[in-house]
N, C-alpha and C positions, 0 to 999 in steps of 0.2 A: 604224752606229747602236748606241748603248750603252744601258745600263739607264736612265740619267737621261732620255735622249730618248724611250725607250719609255714611261716613266711619264708624261712630259709629254704625249705624244700621247694616252695612255689617259685621263688626267684631263681633257684638253681635250674629248675625246669625251663623257665622263661629264657635263661641264659643259653641253654641247649638250643632252644627254638630260634633265638636271635643271633647265635654265633658270637656271644659276648661273655663277660664274666658276671656272676651273680652280683658282685659289688657295684656294677655299673648302674643298677637300679636304685642305689642308695646315694649316688652322687648328686651334688647340686646342679652340675652342668649336664646338658644333653650329650648323647653320643650316637654315632652312626657306625654300622658294621656291614661288611659284605656278607650277604646271605649265602649259605651253602647247605648241601644235604648233610644231615646228621642222623646217625642211627639212634641217638638218644632223644631226638625231638619227638613231640607228640605224633602218634602214628598217623593221624588223619591230615596233618599238614602237608601241603604240596610244595616242597622246597626244591630249589631256592625261591625265596620270596621275590616278587618284583618290588614291593614296598610293604613294610609292616611297621606300625607305630605301637609301642607298648609303654604304658605308664602305671606305676604303682603309687603315683601321687606326688612324687618328689621331682621327677624329671621325665624326659622322653628318651627311650632307647629305640632307635630306628635301625632296621635291617633291610637290605634290598640289593638290587643289581648294582654292580660297581659303578657303571656309568651314570646311574641316577643319584648316587649318594651326595655329590656336591650340591645338587639342587634341593634334595631332601634336607640336608643339613642347613642350608640357607633358609628353607621354609620353617623348620621347627625352631630355629634360633631367632627368626625374625618376627615371631608372633608373641606379643606380651601375654604371659599367662599360659602355662602348658595346657590347661583344660580347653583353651580356645582352638588348639590344633585338632581337637577331636569333635568339633562342631562347625556348623555353618555360621558365617559365610567363609571362614578360613578354609574349610574343606573344599570349597570351589577352587581355591587357589591350588591346593594339592591336586585336585582332579585335572586342572589345566596342565600341570607339570606332567602328570601321568599320561595325558592324552598324546603327548609327543612320543610316547613309548608304546602306544597301542594298548593302554590299560586304563583302569578307573577304580575308584573306591568301590569295594564290593561288600565287605563285612564290617560291621560296627557292633561290638559286643562288650557287655559287662561280664566279668568273671568273679564269682563269689567263693570265698573260703570259709570254712567252719569256724564259728566262735565256740570254743570248747565249753564255756559256761552255759551258753544257750542250747547247744546240741544235747548236753547231758542233763540240763535242768528244765528244759521245756516239757510241759505236761500236755502232750498232744493226743487227745482222745480220738480213737477211731472205733466206731460201732461194729466194724466188720472184722472177720478173721484175717490175720496177717500171717503169711507164710514166707519163709526164706526160700529162695529159688536159686538154682545153679544152672550151668550151661545145658545140662540134659533136659531141663524143664522148658527151654526156650524154643525148641524145634518147630512147634506149631504156631508160634506167636509172632512170626515175621509178617505181620499184616498191618494195614494202615492204622488200625486202632491203637497199636503200640509202637508207632514209628518214632516217637520221641524217647521212649524207654529203651528200645532196641534198634540196632542198625543192621539192615539186611546186607548192605555192602561190606560191613566190617563185623560180621557175626562172630568171627573167631576172637574178637576182643570183648564180647559180652560175657562177663564172668560171674556176675552176682545180681540178684534181684530180690525185691520184696513185693509179693502180690497181695491184694486185698480181695477177699472172696465173700460172696453172699450165696449161701446154699450151694456151694461148690462151683459157682460161676465166678470167673475172674472179672472184676469190675474196675480194678485199678492196678497199675504196675509201675514201679520205679526200678530202673536198671542201671548197672554200673558198667562202664566201658573201660578196659585197662589201656588207656590211651598212652600211658608212659609207665616207666618202672616204679615210680614212687607215688603217682597220683591217678586216681580213677574218677572219671566224669559221670555224674548222675543226670539222668533224664527221667521224666515221669509223664504218664498218661492216665487219665481217668475217663471212663465212658461218660458221654454227655449228660445222661440222666442222673448221674451220681455226683456231679460236680457241685462245688460250693457247700460241701459237707465236711471239709477238713481232711479229706482222704489223701489228697496230694501231699500236704505238709506232713501228715503222719507217716506216709510211705517214705518221703524224702529224708525225714529225720531218722527213722529206723534204719534206713539203708546207710546213712552217714555213720551211724554207730557200728553197724556190721562191717563197714569198710575199715574203720579204725581198728576193729578187733583183728583184722587181717594185716595190720601193719602198713596200710596205705592212707594217703590223705585224700578225702573226697573233695571234689570241686564241682561247681555248678555254673553253667553259662546261660545267659539270656540276652536277647536283643534288647537294646535300650528302650524300644517302644513296646515291648511285651510286658505291660504292667502286671498282668496276672502272674506271669512267671517270676518277675522280680519280687512280688509280694510273697509268693510261695517260698522263694529262697530265704527271705527274711524270717517268715513264720517258722521255717524249718530249722533255724539256728545258724544261718549263714549271714555273712556280711560282705560288703564290697571288698575285693582283693586287688584287682587290676583291670585295666581297660585296654582294648586293642582296636585298631583300624587296619584292615588288610586290603590291599589292592589285588586285582586279578586281571588277566588279559581280557580285552573287550570280547573276544570270541567266547570265553567262558561266561561272561556276564550275559551275553545275548542268548546263549544256550539255556541259562537259568531262567531268563525271561520267557523264552519260548515254552519251557516245560510248565510254567505257571498258566 
């Protein structure tokens, strides 16, 4: 699998998520599409979207509620430079549009795809024992320490992991979630007292390799402000693939704020 094939797979998945064609992400012009439920979309997405903006760097593909699309189209086409649609102050304009529909900007994320040369050429030393883990090994691990590597609410999607052990104790864990048919998402956790020793990047890199061996494309997501996570993605052999901004109903946003 080479870079071209990885990008083709990723764009096809984004097309399922956005109710468009993969080729839409390669066009010079932006496009808007009515969002709908799709069995091929990433499992954790709550479709249909109110509004979602996706860019692989060439243009913006927007999907959302039908009645919102004219305003969204006007917004993305009215901002000079596609990157500015994903940052303030332009996002305030988008938020004002969404407010009229009882919604607001909720998620802003970078998605990373593997650089094959880096994934397989990186020499990431880990002084601890690494073990390949499968579904049966996760039953006792749905606890806060491993909440980035595994997801309690979607445990049926957790299919593969790499654990770092010291004297039989699990000190770091990278897990893969089968979020779609062709792509598995990687998350990683390391116990606080073992951080900054290169464990996270060694785990992430090894899990990426194991994922490829199973015929899937690994991908990695980080909030733009999570500098540590972004650095880990890059050290592990990943590079920026695409970006997303996603809106949610205000009720959902308020519930998230209350949980914090």
